[in-house]
Each structure stands twice: as C-alpha cells, then as structure tokens.
mmCIF file as Biopython writes it, N, C-alpha, C and O atoms, coordinates in Angstrom:
data_model
#
loop_
_atom_site.group_PDB
_atom_site.id
_atom_site.type_symbol
_atom_site.label_atom_id
_atom_site.label_alt_id
_atom_site.label_comp_id
_atom_site.label_asym_id
_atom_site.label_entity_id
_atom_site.label_seq_id
_atom_site.pdbx_PDB_ins_code
_atom_site.Cartn_x
_atom_site.Cartn_y
_atom_site.Cartn_z
_atom_site.occupancy
_atom_site.B_iso_or_equiv
_atom_site.auth_seq_id
_atom_site.auth_asym_id
_atom_site.pdbx_PDB_model_num
ATOM 1   N N  . MET A ? 1  ? -27.100 -86.034  -85.918  1.0 0.0 1  A 1 
ATOM 2   C CA . MET A ? 1  ? -25.765 -87.110  -86.008  1.0 0.0 1  A 1 
ATOM 3   C C  . MET A ? 1  ? -25.426 -88.044  -87.572  1.0 0.0 1  A 1 
ATOM 4   O O  . MET A ? 1  ? -26.527 -88.153  -88.113  1.0 0.0 1  A 1 
ATOM 5   N N  . PRO A ? 2  ? -24.507 -88.628  -88.327  1.0 0.0 2  A 1 
ATOM 6   C CA . PRO A ? 2  ? -24.476 -88.925  -89.669  1.0 0.0 2  A 1 
ATOM 7   C C  . PRO A ? 2  ? -24.633 -90.263  -89.045  1.0 0.0 2  A 1 
ATOM 8   O O  . PRO A ? 2  ? -24.262 -90.530  -87.902  1.0 0.0 2  A 1 
ATOM 9   N N  . ARG A ? 3  ? -25.395 -91.357  -90.138  1.0 0.0 3  A 1 
ATOM 10  C CA . ARG A ? 3  ? -24.997 -92.949  -89.751  1.0 0.0 3  A 1 
ATOM 11  C C  . ARG A ? 3  ? -24.144 -92.937  -90.792  1.0 0.0 3  A 1 
ATOM 12  O O  . ARG A ? 3  ? -24.089 -92.166  -91.750  1.0 0.0 3  A 1 
ATOM 13  N N  . TYR A ? 4  ? -23.306 -94.120  -90.433  1.0 0.0 4  A 1 
ATOM 14  C CA . TYR A ? 4  ? -22.270 -94.928  -91.140  1.0 0.0 4  A 1 
ATOM 15  C C  . TYR A ? 4  ? -23.364 -96.274  -91.887  1.0 0.0 4  A 1 
ATOM 16  O O  . TYR A ? 4  ? -24.573 -96.418  -91.710  1.0 0.0 4  A 1 
ATOM 17  N N  . GLU A ? 5  ? -22.497 -97.053  -92.672  1.0 0.0 5  A 1 
ATOM 18  C CA . GLU A ? 5  ? -23.290 -98.314  -92.962  1.0 0.0 5  A 1 
ATOM 19  C C  . GLU A ? 5  ? -21.644 -99.390  -93.144  1.0 0.0 5  A 1 
ATOM 20  O O  . GLU A ? 5  ? -20.922 -99.408  -94.140  1.0 0.0 5  A 1 
ATOM 21  N N  . TYR A ? 6  ? -21.431 -100.206 -91.798  1.0 0.0 6  A 1 
ATOM 22  C CA . TYR A ? 6  ? -20.253 -101.310 -91.708  1.0 0.0 6  A 1 
ATOM 23  C C  . TYR A ? 6  ? -20.606 -102.776 -92.104  1.0 0.0 6  A 1 
ATOM 24  O O  . TYR A ? 6  ? -21.468 -103.400 -91.485  1.0 0.0 6  A 1 
ATOM 25  N N  . ARG A ? 7  ? -19.878 -103.339 -93.213  1.0 0.0 7  A 1 
ATOM 26  C CA . ARG A ? 7  ? -20.273 -104.586 -92.891  1.0 0.0 7  A 1 
ATOM 27  C C  . ARG A ? 7  ? -19.342 -105.271 -92.559  1.0 0.0 7  A 1 
ATOM 28  O O  . ARG A ? 7  ? -18.245 -104.828 -92.896  1.0 0.0 7  A 1 
ATOM 29  N N  . CYS A ? 8  ? -19.356 -106.830 -91.651  1.0 0.0 8  A 1 
ATOM 30  C CA . CYS A ? 8  ? -18.490 -107.573 -90.740  1.0 0.0 8  A 1 
ATOM 31  C C  . CYS A ? 8  ? -17.526 -108.683 -91.837  1.0 0.0 8  A 1 
ATOM 32  O O  . CYS A ? 8  ? -18.238 -109.420 -92.518  1.0 0.0 8  A 1 
ATOM 33  N N  . ARG A ? 9  ? -16.570 -108.780 -91.963  1.0 0.0 9  A 1 
ATOM 34  C CA . ARG A ? 9  ? -16.172 -109.211 -92.656  1.0 0.0 9  A 1 
ATOM 35  C C  . ARG A ? 9  ? -16.506 -110.746 -92.288  1.0 0.0 9  A 1 
ATOM 36  O O  . ARG A ? 9  ? -16.910 -111.449 -93.214  1.0 0.0 9  A 1 
ATOM 37  N N  . THR A ? 10 ? -16.374 -111.299 -91.054  1.0 0.0 10 A 1 
ATOM 38  C CA . THR A ? 10 ? -16.270 -112.301 -90.682  1.0 0.0 10 A 1 
ATOM 39  C C  . THR A ? 10 ? -18.015 -113.314 -90.719  1.0 0.0 10 A 1 
ATOM 40  O O  . THR A ? 10 ? -18.380 -114.489 -90.729  1.0 0.0 10 A 1 
ATOM 41  N N  . CYS A ? 11 ? -18.695 -111.787 -90.728  1.0 0.0 11 A 1 
ATOM 42  C CA . CYS A ? 11 ? -20.058 -113.048 -90.926  1.0 0.0 11 A 1 
ATOM 43  C C  . CYS A ? 11 ? -20.919 -112.993 -92.127  1.0 0.0 11 A 1 
ATOM 44  O O  . CYS A ? 11 ? -21.755 -113.777 -92.575  1.0 0.0 11 A 1 
ATOM 45  N N  . GLY A ? 12 ? -20.381 -111.592 -92.607  1.0 0.0 12 A 1 
ATOM 46  C CA . GLY A ? 12 ? -21.263 -110.997 -93.541  1.0 0.0 12 A 1 
ATOM 47  C C  . GLY A ? 12 ? -22.353 -109.741 -93.401  1.0 0.0 12 A 1 
ATOM 48  O O  . GLY A ? 12 ? -22.741 -108.852 -94.159  1.0 0.0 12 A 1 
ATOM 49  N N  . ASP A ? 13 ? -22.566 -110.040 -92.373  1.0 0.0 13 A 1 
ATOM 50  C CA . ASP A ? 13 ? -23.435 -108.764 -91.744  1.0 0.0 13 A 1 
ATOM 51  C C  . ASP A ? 13 ? -23.576 -107.416 -92.321  1.0 0.0 13 A 1 
ATOM 52  O O  . ASP A ? 13 ? -22.510 -106.999 -92.773  1.0 0.0 13 A 1 
ATOM 53  N N  . THR A ? 14 ? -24.738 -106.478 -92.459  1.0 0.0 14 A 1 
ATOM 54  C CA . THR A ? 14 ? -24.513 -105.141 -92.902  1.0 0.0 14 A 1 
ATOM 55  C C  . THR A ? 14 ? -25.016 -104.445 -91.712  1.0 0.0 14 A 1 
ATOM 56  O O  . THR A ? 14 ? -26.035 -104.776 -91.106  1.0 0.0 14 A 1 
ATOM 57  N N  . PHE A ? 15 ? -24.181 -103.377 -91.385  1.0 0.0 15 A 1 
ATOM 58  C CA . PHE A ? 15 ? -24.906 -102.873 -90.210  1.0 0.0 15 A 1 
ATOM 59  C C  . PHE A ? 15 ? -24.772 -100.689 -89.901  1.0 0.0 15 A 1 
ATOM 60  O O  . PHE A ? 15 ? -23.919 -99.801  -89.924  1.0 0.0 15 A 1 
ATOM 61  N N  . GLU A ? 16 ? -25.852 -100.817 -89.720  1.0 0.0 16 A 1 
ATOM 62  C CA . GLU A ? 16 ? -25.588 -98.713  -89.154  1.0 0.0 16 A 1 
ATOM 63  C C  . GLU A ? 16 ? -25.102 -98.244  -88.198  1.0 0.0 16 A 1 
ATOM 64  O O  . GLU A ? 16 ? -24.869 -99.244  -87.519  1.0 0.0 16 A 1 
ATOM 65  N N  . LEU A ? 17 ? -24.710 -97.244  -87.540  1.0 0.0 17 A 1 
ATOM 66  C CA . LEU A ? 17 ? -23.821 -96.817  -86.597  1.0 0.0 17 A 1 
ATOM 67  C C  . LEU A ? 17 ? -23.740 -95.587  -86.474  1.0 0.0 17 A 1 
ATOM 68  O O  . LEU A ? 17 ? -22.791 -95.032  -87.029  1.0 0.0 17 A 1 
ATOM 69  N N  . SER A ? 18 ? -24.770 -94.734  -85.664  1.0 0.0 18 A 1 
ATOM 70  C CA . SER A ? 18 ? -24.425 -93.317  -85.679  1.0 0.0 18 A 1 
ATOM 71  C C  . SER A ? 18 ? -23.365 -93.035  -85.049  1.0 0.0 18 A 1 
ATOM 72  O O  . SER A ? 18 ? -23.057 -93.782  -84.121  1.0 0.0 18 A 1 
ATOM 73  N N  . ARG A ? 19 ? -22.509 -91.887  -85.368  1.0 0.0 19 A 1 
ATOM 74  C CA . ARG A ? 19 ? -21.717 -91.602  -84.559  1.0 0.0 19 A 1 
ATOM 75  C C  . ARG A ? 19 ? -20.947 -89.914  -84.959  1.0 0.0 19 A 1 
ATOM 76  O O  . ARG A ? 19 ? -21.662 -89.298  -85.749  1.0 0.0 19 A 1 
ATOM 77  N N  . PRO A ? 20 ? -19.894 -89.279  -84.617  1.0 0.0 20 A 1 
ATOM 78  C CA . PRO A ? 20 ? -19.469 -87.923  -85.217  1.0 0.0 20 A 1 
ATOM 79  C C  . PRO A ? 20 ? -18.752 -88.543  -86.738  1.0 0.0 20 A 1 
ATOM 80  O O  . PRO A ? 20 ? -18.357 -89.684  -86.975  1.0 0.0 20 A 1 
ATOM 81  N N  . MET A ? 21 ? -18.759 -87.679  -87.367  1.0 0.0 21 A 1 
ATOM 82  C CA . MET A ? 21 ? -17.841 -87.565  -88.752  1.0 0.0 21 A 1 
ATOM 83  C C  . MET A ? 21 ? -16.650 -87.851  -88.673  1.0 0.0 21 A 1 
ATOM 84  O O  . MET A ? 21 ? -16.309 -88.680  -89.517  1.0 0.0 21 A 1 
ATOM 85  N N  . ALA A ? 22 ? -15.395 -87.304  -87.603  1.0 0.0 22 A 1 
ATOM 86  C CA . ALA A ? 22 ? -14.562 -87.046  -87.146  1.0 0.0 22 A 1 
ATOM 87  C C  . ALA A ? 22 ? -14.431 -89.072  -86.681  1.0 0.0 22 A 1 
ATOM 88  O O  . ALA A ? 22 ? -13.362 -89.595  -86.993  1.0 0.0 22 A 1 
ATOM 89  N N  . ASP A ? 23 ? -15.421 -89.912  -86.053  1.0 0.0 23 A 1 
ATOM 90  C CA . ASP A ? 23 ? -14.749 -91.228  -85.668  1.0 0.0 23 A 1 
ATOM 91  C C  . ASP A ? 23 ? -16.185 -91.877  -87.061  1.0 0.0 23 A 1 
ATOM 92  O O  . ASP A ? 23 ? -17.395 -92.053  -87.201  1.0 0.0 23 A 1 
ATOM 93  N N  . SER A ? 24 ? -15.482 -91.937  -87.434  1.0 0.0 24 A 1 
ATOM 94  C CA . SER A ? 24 ? -16.937 -92.686  -89.349  1.0 0.0 24 A 1 
ATOM 95  C C  . SER A ? 24 ? -15.879 -93.760  -89.282  1.0 0.0 24 A 1 
ATOM 96  O O  . SER A ? 24 ? -16.181 -94.765  -88.638  1.0 0.0 24 A 1 
ATOM 97  N N  . SER A ? 25 ? -14.738 -93.710  -89.821  1.0 0.0 25 A 1 
ATOM 98  C CA . SER A ? 25 ? -13.193 -94.748  -89.914  1.0 0.0 25 A 1 
ATOM 99  C C  . SER A ? 25 ? -12.241 -95.525  -88.754  1.0 0.0 25 A 1 
ATOM 100 O O  . SER A ? 25 ? -11.231 -96.227  -88.804  1.0 0.0 25 A 1 
ATOM 101 N N  . ALA A ? 26 ? -13.130 -95.009  -87.669  1.0 0.0 26 A 1 
ATOM 102 C CA . ALA A ? 26 ? -13.125 -95.683  -86.508  1.0 0.0 26 A 1 
ATOM 103 C C  . ALA A ? 26 ? -13.262 -97.124  -86.306  1.0 0.0 26 A 1 
ATOM 104 O O  . ALA A ? 26 ? -14.383 -97.451  -86.694  1.0 0.0 26 A 1 
ATOM 105 N N  . PRO A ? 27 ? -12.564 -98.189  -85.839  1.0 0.0 27 A 1 
ATOM 106 C CA . PRO A ? 27 ? -13.339 -99.455  -85.785  1.0 0.0 27 A 1 
ATOM 107 C C  . PRO A ? 27 ? -14.102 -99.704  -85.065  1.0 0.0 27 A 1 
ATOM 108 O O  . PRO A ? 27 ? -13.903 -99.465  -83.873  1.0 0.0 27 A 1 
ATOM 109 N N  . ALA A ? 28 ? -15.088 -100.190 -85.432  1.0 0.0 28 A 1 
ATOM 110 C CA . ALA A ? 28 ? -17.002 -100.617 -85.202  1.0 0.0 28 A 1 
ATOM 111 C C  . ALA A ? 28 ? -16.457 -101.969 -85.152  1.0 0.0 28 A 1 
ATOM 112 O O  . ALA A ? 28 ? -15.576 -102.508 -85.820  1.0 0.0 28 A 1 
ATOM 113 N N  . ASP A ? 29 ? -17.474 -102.544 -83.835  1.0 0.0 29 A 1 
ATOM 114 C CA . ASP A ? 29 ? -17.799 -103.802 -83.718  1.0 0.0 29 A 1 
ATOM 115 C C  . ASP A ? 29 ? -18.756 -104.596 -84.031  1.0 0.0 29 A 1 
ATOM 116 O O  . ASP A ? 29 ? -19.577 -104.419 -83.131  1.0 0.0 29 A 1 
ATOM 117 N N  . CYS A ? 30 ? -19.355 -105.710 -85.065  1.0 0.0 30 A 1 
ATOM 118 C CA . CYS A ? 30 ? -20.474 -106.012 -85.714  1.0 0.0 30 A 1 
ATOM 119 C C  . CYS A ? 30 ? -21.177 -106.323 -84.434  1.0 0.0 30 A 1 
ATOM 120 O O  . CYS A ? 30 ? -20.544 -106.705 -83.451  1.0 0.0 30 A 1 
ATOM 121 N N  . PRO A ? 31 ? -22.659 -106.147 -84.423  1.0 0.0 31 A 1 
ATOM 122 C CA . PRO A ? 31 ? -24.032 -106.532 -83.684  1.0 0.0 31 A 1 
ATOM 123 C C  . PRO A ? 31 ? -23.327 -107.538 -82.934  1.0 0.0 31 A 1 
ATOM 124 O O  . PRO A ? 31 ? -23.110 -107.336 -81.739  1.0 0.0 31 A 1 
ATOM 125 N N  . SER A ? 32 ? -22.668 -109.356 -83.892  1.0 0.0 32 A 1 
ATOM 126 C CA . SER A ? 32 ? -22.676 -110.081 -83.376  1.0 0.0 32 A 1 
ATOM 127 C C  . SER A ? 32 ? -20.383 -110.562 -82.494  1.0 0.0 32 A 1 
ATOM 128 O O  . SER A ? 32 ? -19.657 -111.533 -82.279  1.0 0.0 32 A 1 
ATOM 129 N N  . GLY A ? 33 ? -20.370 -109.075 -82.373  1.0 0.0 33 A 1 
ATOM 130 C CA . GLY A ? 33 ? -19.150 -109.258 -81.317  1.0 0.0 33 A 1 
ATOM 131 C C  . GLY A ? 33 ? -17.992 -109.727 -83.022  1.0 0.0 33 A 1 
ATOM 132 O O  . GLY A ? 33 ? -16.770 -109.603 -82.936  1.0 0.0 33 A 1 
ATOM 133 N N  . HIS A ? 34 ? -18.348 -109.994 -83.751  1.0 0.0 34 A 1 
ATOM 134 C CA . HIS A ? 34 ? -16.994 -109.740 -84.542  1.0 0.0 34 A 1 
ATOM 135 C C  . HIS A ? 34 ? -15.741 -108.229 -84.456  1.0 0.0 34 A 1 
ATOM 136 O O  . HIS A ? 34 ? -16.282 -107.131 -84.320  1.0 0.0 34 A 1 
ATOM 137 N N  . ASP A ? 35 ? -14.809 -108.244 -84.504  1.0 0.0 35 A 1 
ATOM 138 C CA . ASP A ? 35 ? -13.848 -106.678 -84.816  1.0 0.0 35 A 1 
ATOM 139 C C  . ASP A ? 35 ? -13.604 -106.204 -86.367  1.0 0.0 35 A 1 
ATOM 140 O O  . ASP A ? 35 ? -13.288 -105.063 -86.704  1.0 0.0 35 A 1 
ATOM 141 N N  . ASP A ? 36 ? -13.794 -107.207 -87.152  1.0 0.0 36 A 1 
ATOM 142 C CA . ASP A ? 36 ? -12.923 -107.630 -88.664  1.0 0.0 36 A 1 
ATOM 143 C C  . ASP A ? 36 ? -13.672 -106.960 -89.676  1.0 0.0 36 A 1 
ATOM 144 O O  . ASP A ? 36 ? -13.730 -107.349 -90.842  1.0 0.0 36 A 1 
ATOM 145 N N  . THR A ? 37 ? -14.546 -105.415 -88.983  1.0 0.0 37 A 1 
ATOM 146 C CA . THR A ? 37 ? -15.240 -104.899 -90.104  1.0 0.0 37 A 1 
ATOM 147 C C  . THR A ? 37 ? -14.832 -103.540 -90.729  1.0 0.0 37 A 1 
ATOM 148 O O  . THR A ? 37 ? -13.882 -102.848 -90.364  1.0 0.0 37 A 1 
ATOM 149 N N  . VAL A ? 38 ? -16.025 -103.173 -92.098  1.0 0.0 38 A 1 
ATOM 150 C CA . VAL A ? 38 ? -15.064 -102.458 -93.602  1.0 0.0 38 A 1 
ATOM 151 C C  . VAL A ? 38 ? -16.635 -101.414 -93.100  1.0 0.0 38 A 1 
ATOM 152 O O  . VAL A ? 38 ? -17.800 -101.683 -92.803  1.0 0.0 38 A 1 
ATOM 153 N N  . LYS A ? 39 ? -15.854 -100.236 -93.227  1.0 0.0 39 A 1 
ATOM 154 C CA . LYS A ? 39 ? -17.400 -99.131  -93.642  1.0 0.0 39 A 1 
ATOM 155 C C  . LYS A ? 39 ? -17.230 -98.641  -95.678  1.0 0.0 39 A 1 
ATOM 156 O O  . LYS A ? 39 ? -16.435 -98.206  -96.511  1.0 0.0 39 A 1 
ATOM 157 N N  . LEU A ? 40 ? -18.722 -99.164  -95.491  1.0 0.0 40 A 1 
ATOM 158 C CA . LEU A ? 40 ? -19.488 -99.109  -96.432  1.0 0.0 40 A 1 
ATOM 159 C C  . LEU A ? 40 ? -19.080 -97.449  -97.970  1.0 0.0 40 A 1 
ATOM 160 O O  . LEU A ? 40 ? -19.316 -96.384  -97.398  1.0 0.0 40 A 1 
ATOM 161 N N  . LEU A ? 41 ? -18.769 -97.274  -98.974  1.0 0.0 41 A 1 
ATOM 162 C CA . LEU A ? 41 ? -19.002 -96.157  -99.587  1.0 0.0 41 A 1 
ATOM 163 C C  . LEU A ? 41 ? -20.867 -95.824  -100.017 1.0 0.0 41 A 1 
ATOM 164 O O  . LEU A ? 41 ? -21.560 -96.304  -100.914 1.0 0.0 41 A 1 
ATOM 165 N N  . SER A ? 42 ? -21.222 -94.738  -98.849  1.0 0.0 42 A 1 
ATOM 166 C CA . SER A ? 42 ? -22.366 -94.381  -98.744  1.0 0.0 42 A 1 
ATOM 167 C C  . SER A ? 42 ? -22.942 -93.419  -100.546 1.0 0.0 42 A 1 
ATOM 168 O O  . SER A ? 42 ? -22.370 -92.659  -101.327 1.0 0.0 42 A 1 
ATOM 169 N N  . THR A ? 43 ? -24.209 -93.997  -100.474 1.0 0.0 43 A 1 
ATOM 170 C CA . THR A ? 43 ? -24.972 -92.998  -101.192 1.0 0.0 43 A 1 
ATOM 171 C C  . THR A ? 43 ? -25.971 -91.997  -100.626 1.0 0.0 43 A 1 
ATOM 172 O O  . THR A ? 43 ? -26.595 -92.138  -99.574  1.0 0.0 43 A 1 
ATOM 173 N N  . VAL A ? 44 ? -26.061 -90.592  -101.772 1.0 0.0 44 A 1 
ATOM 174 C CA . VAL A ? 44 ? -27.101 -89.505  -101.235 1.0 0.0 44 A 1 
ATOM 175 C C  . VAL A ? 44 ? -27.806 -89.406  -102.026 1.0 0.0 44 A 1 
ATOM 176 O O  . VAL A ? 44 ? -27.852 -89.413  -103.256 1.0 0.0 44 A 1 
ATOM 177 N N  . ALA A ? 45 ? -28.876 -89.228  -100.564 1.0 0.0 45 A 1 
ATOM 178 C CA . ALA A ? 45 ? -30.292 -88.721  -102.171 1.0 0.0 45 A 1 
ATOM 179 C C  . ALA A ? 45 ? -30.135 -87.351  -102.198 1.0 0.0 45 A 1 
ATOM 180 O O  . ALA A ? 45 ? -29.281 -86.804  -101.500 1.0 0.0 45 A 1 
ATOM 181 N N  . VAL A ? 46 ? -30.935 -86.688  -102.998 1.0 0.0 46 A 1 
ATOM 182 C CA . VAL A ? 46 ? -30.941 -85.414  -102.745 1.0 0.0 46 A 1 
ATOM 183 C C  . VAL A ? 46 ? -32.426 -84.766  -102.926 1.0 0.0 46 A 1 
ATOM 184 O O  . VAL A ? 46 ? -32.343 -83.603  -102.531 1.0 0.0 46 A 1 
ATOM 185 N N  . GLY A ? 47 ? -32.880 -84.864  -103.076 1.0 0.0 47 A 1 
ATOM 186 C CA . GLY A ? 47 ? -34.138 -84.454  -103.596 1.0 0.0 47 A 1 
ATOM 187 C C  . GLY A ? 47 ? -34.827 -82.934  -104.194 1.0 0.0 47 A 1 
ATOM 188 O O  . GLY A ? 47 ? -33.958 -82.363  -104.853 1.0 0.0 47 A 1 
ATOM 189 N N  . GLY A ? 48 ? -35.601 -82.456  -104.169 1.0 0.0 48 A 1 
ATOM 190 C CA . GLY A ? 48 ? -35.637 -81.258  -104.706 1.0 0.0 48 A 1 
ATOM 191 C C  . GLY A ? 48 ? -36.148 -80.906  -106.192 1.0 0.0 48 A 1 
ATOM 192 O O  . GLY A ? 48 ? -36.289 -81.844  -106.977 1.0 0.0 48 A 1 
ATOM 193 N N  . THR A ? 49 ? -36.389 -79.792  -106.548 1.0 0.0 49 A 1 
ATOM 194 C CA . THR A ? 49 ? -36.965 -79.671  -107.825 1.0 0.0 49 A 1 
ATOM 195 C C  . THR A ? 49 ? -35.654 -79.202  -108.549 1.0 0.0 49 A 1 
ATOM 196 O O  . THR A ? 49 ? -34.736 -78.613  -107.979 1.0 0.0 49 A 1 
ATOM 197 N N  . ALA A ? 50 ? -35.698 -79.668  -110.389 1.0 0.0 50 A 1 
ATOM 198 C CA . ALA A ? 50 ? -35.005 -79.281  -111.805 1.0 0.0 50 A 1 
ATOM 199 C C  . ALA A ? 50 ? -35.152 -77.909  -112.306 1.0 0.0 50 A 1 
ATOM 200 O O  . ALA A ? 50 ? -36.217 -77.619  -112.850 1.0 0.0 50 A 1 
ATOM 201 N N  . ALA A ? 51 ? -34.002 -76.808  -112.171 1.0 0.0 51 A 1 
ATOM 202 C CA . ALA A ? 51 ? -34.039 -75.921  -112.762 1.0 0.0 51 A 1 
ATOM 203 C C  . ALA A ? 51 ? -34.738 -75.963  -113.830 1.0 0.0 51 A 1 
ATOM 204 O O  . ALA A ? 51 ? -34.807 -77.035  -114.433 1.0 0.0 51 A 1 
ATOM 205 N N  . SER A ? 52 ? -35.352 -74.930  -114.269 1.0 0.0 52 A 1 
ATOM 206 C CA . SER A ? 52 ? -35.489 -75.218  -115.960 1.0 0.0 52 A 1 
ATOM 207 C C  . SER A ? 52 ? -34.478 -74.866  -116.246 1.0 0.0 52 A 1 
ATOM 208 O O  . SER A ? 52 ? -33.419 -74.495  -115.738 1.0 0.0 52 A 1 
ATOM 209 N N  . PRO A ? 53 ? -35.288 -75.151  -117.894 1.0 0.0 53 A 1 
ATOM 210 C CA . PRO A ? 53 ? -33.759 -75.222  -118.998 1.0 0.0 53 A 1 
ATOM 211 C C  . PRO A ? 53 ? -33.465 -73.799  -119.099 1.0 0.0 53 A 1 
ATOM 212 O O  . PRO A ? 53 ? -32.454 -73.491  -119.731 1.0 0.0 53 A 1 
ATOM 213 N N  . ALA A ? 54 ? -34.217 -72.833  -118.557 1.0 0.0 54 A 1 
ATOM 214 C CA . ALA A ? 54 ? -33.239 -71.268  -119.130 1.0 0.0 54 A 1 
ATOM 215 C C  . ALA A ? 54 ? -33.393 -70.533  -117.691 1.0 0.0 54 A 1 
ATOM 216 O O  . ALA A ? 54 ? -33.778 -69.368  -117.788 1.0 0.0 54 A 1 
ATOM 217 N N  . SER A ? 55 ? -33.302 -70.718  -117.173 1.0 0.0 55 A 1 
ATOM 218 C CA . SER A ? 55 ? -32.943 -70.180  -115.893 1.0 0.0 55 A 1 
ATOM 219 C C  . SER A ? 55 ? -31.205 -71.297  -115.060 1.0 0.0 55 A 1 
ATOM 220 O O  . SER A ? 55 ? -30.578 -71.011  -114.040 1.0 0.0 55 A 1 
ATOM 221 N N  . ALA A ? 56 ? -31.002 -72.310  -115.886 1.0 0.0 56 A 1 
ATOM 222 C CA . ALA A ? 56 ? -29.505 -73.028  -115.299 1.0 0.0 56 A 1 
ATOM 223 C C  . ALA A ? 56 ? -29.233 -73.086  -116.259 1.0 0.0 56 A 1 
ATOM 224 O O  . ALA A ? 56 ? -29.724 -73.530  -117.297 1.0 0.0 56 A 1 
ATOM 225 N N  . PRO A ? 57 ? -27.727 -72.257  -115.759 1.0 0.0 57 A 1 
ATOM 226 C CA . PRO A ? 57 ? -26.334 -71.889  -115.976 1.0 0.0 57 A 1 
ATOM 227 C C  . PRO A ? 57 ? -25.681 -72.496  -117.175 1.0 0.0 57 A 1 
ATOM 228 O O  . PRO A ? 57 ? -25.614 -73.725  -117.138 1.0 0.0 57 A 1 
ATOM 229 N N  . GLN A ? 58 ? -25.272 -72.014  -118.042 1.0 0.0 58 A 1 
ATOM 230 C CA . GLN A ? 58 ? -24.668 -72.520  -119.777 1.0 0.0 58 A 1 
ATOM 231 C C  . GLN A ? 58 ? -23.441 -73.204  -119.392 1.0 0.0 58 A 1 
ATOM 232 O O  . GLN A ? 58 ? -23.066 -72.175  -118.831 1.0 0.0 58 A 1 
ATOM 233 N N  . ALA A ? 59 ? -22.532 -73.962  -119.195 1.0 0.0 59 A 1 
ATOM 234 C CA . ALA A ? 59 ? -21.691 -74.883  -118.541 1.0 0.0 59 A 1 
ATOM 235 C C  . ALA A ? 59 ? -20.951 -74.219  -120.487 1.0 0.0 59 A 1 
ATOM 236 O O  . ALA A ? 59 ? -21.479 -74.132  -121.596 1.0 0.0 59 A 1 
ATOM 237 N N  . GLY A ? 60 ? -19.694 -73.944  -119.995 1.0 0.0 60 A 1 
ATOM 238 C CA . GLY A ? 60 ? -18.549 -73.771  -121.286 1.0 0.0 60 A 1 
ATOM 239 C C  . GLY A ? 60 ? -18.070 -75.134  -121.855 1.0 0.0 60 A 1 
ATOM 240 O O  . GLY A ? 60 ? -18.099 -76.154  -121.166 1.0 0.0 60 A 1 
ATOM 241 N N  . GLY A ? 61 ? -17.541 -75.108  -123.391 1.0 0.0 61 A 1 
ATOM 242 C CA . GLY A ? 61 ? -17.039 -76.355  -123.639 1.0 0.0 61 A 1 
ATOM 243 C C  . GLY A ? 61 ? -15.855 -75.992  -123.733 1.0 0.0 61 A 1 
ATOM 244 O O  . GLY A ? 61 ? -15.616 -74.785  -123.779 1.0 0.0 61 A 1 
ATOM 245 N N  . GLY A ? 62 ? -15.211 -76.577  -123.767 1.0 0.0 62 A 1 
ATOM 246 C CA . GLY A ? 62 ? -13.616 -77.063  -124.855 1.0 0.0 62 A 1 
ATOM 247 C C  . GLY A ? 62 ? -12.446 -77.449  -123.359 1.0 0.0 62 A 1 
ATOM 248 O O  . GLY A ? 62 ? -13.241 -77.548  -122.424 1.0 0.0 62 A 1 
ATOM 249 N N  . CYS A ? 63 ? -11.540 -77.601  -122.999 1.0 0.0 63 A 1 
ATOM 250 C CA . CYS A ? 63 ? -10.970 -77.481  -121.877 1.0 0.0 63 A 1 
ATOM 251 C C  . CYS A ? 63 ? -10.698 -76.535  -121.458 1.0 0.0 63 A 1 
ATOM 252 O O  . CYS A ? 63 ? -10.966 -77.272  -120.509 1.0 0.0 63 A 1 
ATOM 253 N N  . CYS A ? 64 ? -10.426 -75.602  -121.128 1.0 0.0 64 A 1 
ATOM 254 C CA . CYS A ? 64 ? -10.073 -75.151  -119.698 1.0 0.0 64 A 1 
ATOM 255 C C  . CYS A ? 64 ? -10.697 -73.849  -119.313 1.0 0.0 64 A 1 
ATOM 256 O O  . CYS A ? 64 ? -10.415 -72.653  -119.233 1.0 0.0 64 A 1 
ATOM 257 N N  . GLY A ? 65 ? -11.942 -74.893  -119.064 1.0 0.0 65 A 1 
ATOM 258 C CA . GLY A ? 65 ? -12.744 -73.612  -118.198 1.0 0.0 65 A 1 
ATOM 259 C C  . GLY A ? 65 ? -13.806 -72.969  -119.391 1.0 0.0 65 A 1 
ATOM 260 O O  . GLY A ? 65 ? -14.661 -72.126  -119.118 1.0 0.0 65 A 1 
ATOM 261 N N  . GLY A ? 66 ? -13.576 -73.548  -120.806 1.0 0.0 66 A 1 
ATOM 262 C CA . GLY A ? 66 ? -14.456 -72.963  -121.290 1.0 0.0 66 A 1 
ATOM 263 C C  . GLY A ? 66 ? -14.138 -72.287  -122.951 1.0 0.0 66 A 1 
ATOM 264 O O  . GLY A ? 66 ? -14.883 -71.788  -123.795 1.0 0.0 66 A 1 
ATOM 265 N N  . GLY A ? 67 ? -12.663 -72.562  -122.902 1.0 0.0 67 A 1 
ATOM 266 C CA . GLY A ? 67 ? -12.026 -72.619  -124.183 1.0 0.0 67 A 1 
ATOM 267 C C  . GLY A ? 67 ? -11.147 -72.940  -124.354 1.0 0.0 67 A 1 
ATOM 268 O O  . GLY A ? 67 ? -10.452 -73.631  -123.610 1.0 0.0 67 A 1 
ATOM 269 N N  . CYS A ? 68 ? -10.816 -72.388  -125.768 1.0 0.0 68 A 1 
ATOM 270 C CA . CYS A ? 68 ? -9.608  -74.096  -126.083 1.0 0.0 68 A 1 
ATOM 271 C C  . CYS A ? 68 ? -8.175  -73.940  -125.541 1.0 0.0 68 A 1 
ATOM 272 O O  . CYS A ? 68 ? -7.958  -72.728  -125.525 1.0 0.0 68 A 1 
ATOM 273 N N  . CYS A ? 69 ? -7.402  -74.418  -125.218 1.0 0.0 69 A 1 
ATOM 274 C CA . CYS A ? 69 ? -6.100  -74.116  -125.139 1.0 0.0 69 A 1 
ATOM 275 C C  . CYS A ? 69 ? -4.791  -74.073  -125.799 1.0 0.0 69 A 1 
ATOM 276 O O  . CYS A ? 69 ? -3.696  -73.615  -125.471 1.0 0.0 69 A 1 
ATOM 277 N N  . GLY A ? 70 ? -5.308  -74.790  -126.996 1.0 0.0 70 A 1 
ATOM 278 C CA . GLY A ? 70 ? -4.615  -75.562  -128.281 1.0 0.0 70 A 1 
ATOM 279 C C  . GLY A ? 70 ? -4.464  -73.680  -129.356 1.0 0.0 70 A 1 
ATOM 280 O O  . GLY A ? 70 ? -3.975  -73.652  -130.485 1.0 0.0 70 A 1 
#
C-alpha cells in the first residue's frame, strides 16, 4: 500500500499515512488531532543501471517528433 506525506497547517508537523491510492486526497487528521492538513507532493527514487550510450535510443531533434514542421 502506498505511503503519502501530509503536513498539518495548524501545528506544522509532517506525517505519513499508508492508504489506498483512491484515498490519497481524502482528508487526513494530524497525529495531534488537527484536521487542517494538506497532502505534499512526493518524489520518486528509481534505482538501476543506466544504459550504455550505444544501446540507448536516439531522440530526434526538431519540433514535431523528429522533423521540422516549417
């Protein structure tokens, strides 16, 4: 189950809740009992190995997906 980070506007505390994605924007009570909270934007960390330049796809240049429209 995903974890979401929230901040209480009353006391300034930041806290996390595990909840279904469908409930991510539902109101969340602060652990101190306040109900004026806001969901924070989360960053995603992705691990892995970068592809070598020889095997990486080459992006086309220009404006319309690889060619010039003009």
